[in-house]
C-alpha positions, -999 to +999 in steps of 0.1 A: +273+127-151+308+114-143+299+078-155+288+093-189+321+116-194+333+116-228+307+091-243+286+098-271+249+101-262+227+073-272+255+051-284+258+016-269+286+024-247+268+055-232+235+035-229+255+008-210+271+033-187+241+049-177+222+016-172+250+006-148+252+040-130+214+038-127+215+004-113+244+008-090+227+039-077+193+022-072+211-006-049+228+021-028+194+038-025+179+004-016+206+001+010+201+033+026+162+027+027+169-004+045+196+009+068+170+038+081+138+022+079+105+037+088+099+068+064+126+057+040+110+024+034+077+041+026+098+063+002+116+031-015+080+017-021+068+051-036+096+048-058+085+016-067+052+029-081+068+056-102+076+036-133+061+065-156+086+088-143+118+074-130+145+052-145+132+014-145+163+004-128+152+024-096+118+012-100+124-027-104+149-026-077+127-012-054+099-031-064+115-065-059+125-058-025+104-032-007+072-046-007+085-078+011+120-070+029+106-046+059+119-041+089+106-061+119+101-051+155+108-073+181+084-088+208+095-066+234+093-034+212+056-046+204+049-048+242+062-013+246+038+002+222+007-017+240+021-004+273+021+034+259-013+030+239-034+007+259-018+004+295-016-033+292+006-061+277-008-078+246-008-110+263-034-096+286-055-076+263-060-108+244-068-143+253-039-154+226-015-131+209+013-147+185+047-131+194+058-138+158+039-113+131+023-127+102+032-098+078+056-065+084+054-035+065+074-002+065+052+014+091+038-014+110+035-052+116+007-076+119+002-102+147-026-128+147-046-130+180-076-143+194-100-120+217-112-130+251-147-140+233-129-164+208-126-142+177-097-143+155-082-111+148-053-089+130-036-068+154-016-041+132+012-026+156+031+005+147+070+002+145+084+017+179+097+056+178+084+058+144+062+085+153+092+103+170+117+101+141+092+106+113+094+144+112+133+145+112+134+117+084+112+139+061+131+169+066+165+151+060+151+138+028+138+171+018+174+185+024+189+160+004+165+164-029+166+200-027+205+199-024+203+175-057+181+200-077+205+230-069+234+209-080+217+192-109+185+213-120+171+186-143+168+161-111+135+179-096+119+155-074+109+178-048+072+170-056+078+136-042+088+150-010+056+169-007+036+138-012+055+121+015+051+148+038+011+151+030+006+112+034+029+100+061+008+119+092-022+103+076-008+065+074+008+072+110-026+076+124-045+041+126-077+054+136-079+077+103-070+043+086-100+026+103-124+055+095-111+052+057-120+015+058-157+020+069-163+049+046-151+030+017-176+000+027-203+025+032-197+043-003-200+009-019-231+000-004-251+034-010-233+044-046-226+010-059-249-014-046-246-036-080-212-050-068-211-038-027-214-076-022-180-082-043-160-056-022-150-062+016-132-047+043-123-060+078-144-053+107-123-027+126-126-035+168-127+001+180-123-010+217-093-025+210-078+001+186-058+033+191-039+054+169-008+032+167-029+000+174-052-014+149-073-046+154-094-062+128-110-091+117-087-120+105-092-126+068-082-156+051-076-150+014-052-151-016-034-121-029-046-106-060-014-116-078-015-152-068-029-170-097-025-205-088-040-199-052-069-182-070-076-212-094-075-236-066-103-216-047-125-222-079-122-184-091-114-176-128-087-151-127-104-132-153-133-126-131-108-111-107-093-088-131-127-075-141-137-070-103-106-051-098-112-029-125-150-022-117-139-016-081-113+012-088-135+026-115-162+030-092-141+048-064-125+071-091-155+082-111-183+077-087-171+078-051-146+101-056-125+086-024-098+063-038-078+036-022-039+050-032-021+020-020-033-012-041-004-033-042-007-071-044-006-073-003-033-049+002-057-067-022-070-101-015-093-125-030-117-153-016-150-166-027-178-147-023-195-159+010-228-176+006-226-172-029-253-200-042-246-187-078-217-208-097-212-216-131-197-249-142-184-255-105-165-218-106-171-194-078-176-155-079-147-134-061-147-110-034-122-085-032-108-077+003-092-045+004-065-040+033-045-010+045-065+020+042-042+046+052-039+066+024-068+078+004-073+108-022-105+127-025-112+138-062-139+167-065-163+165-091-148+185-116-117+163-118-140+132-119-159+146-148-125+156-167-110+120-162-142+105-176-141+127-207-103+118-211-114+082-213-143+087-234-120+107-260-096+078-260-121+051-266-134+073-297-100+078-309-096+041-310-127+037-329-121+060-355 
């Protein structure tokens, strides 16, 4: 409001000042999220997906950073989580455990390890003390957003806090994530057998998992946006695009159980294992879905109405 004071609405000077104000504020919000970590990083990632609601300056700023620059817990902190959860240290639980994470996200980081029977696994370890601070973090964000709404009534993003409050407990419980992963795969096998072989979720090692530690099968694959890597595997990007569309259409319209965090790092592509069908040397893709902490259940009426919406849009395009 201060930055636009005295400027004619929609004039070049007004538009320029508005852009600068949004960009400046987005950078400050980004820095706040990184300084506080945890739930704040998750909030920033959520903002990165809201291009249909928020100014592009916020969406682009968060999208360029939040999915790649996440906090990393020290190995001592990781050992502490293992001691609390399993009662043993990672170097004794596993035959080999790489202390350097191969990936880090807002709530956890992933380490490569080898079980005592020789299987390579990916071990997702929650950042230490995150569970303790999440409640007060959500309450703080709630207070700030409500205060802003009181001062600027048109700035009403209280619904965003409600979504974080609902989703955070689910994402902080890795056993819930493991159950979602298995349920997703069962849904495809039972309800969508025609593409079931093309969808995969990593096997869960339940005996090596707790609510804060999740041990899964290690998957070697390419990110869904790695076009060059996908081509190098002998897979056509258009086949990947079609498979992703089909997979989420099946989840939305048929299963009613939808993966709600489908960014590039959570969708991996590899050649369909043991696939004998190849055309001109090309291989068929398999979509590997990761990070099953957040799902939405859609009731029958919602799915019917959503299907009707798309049907009407198609008819309008035809006529």
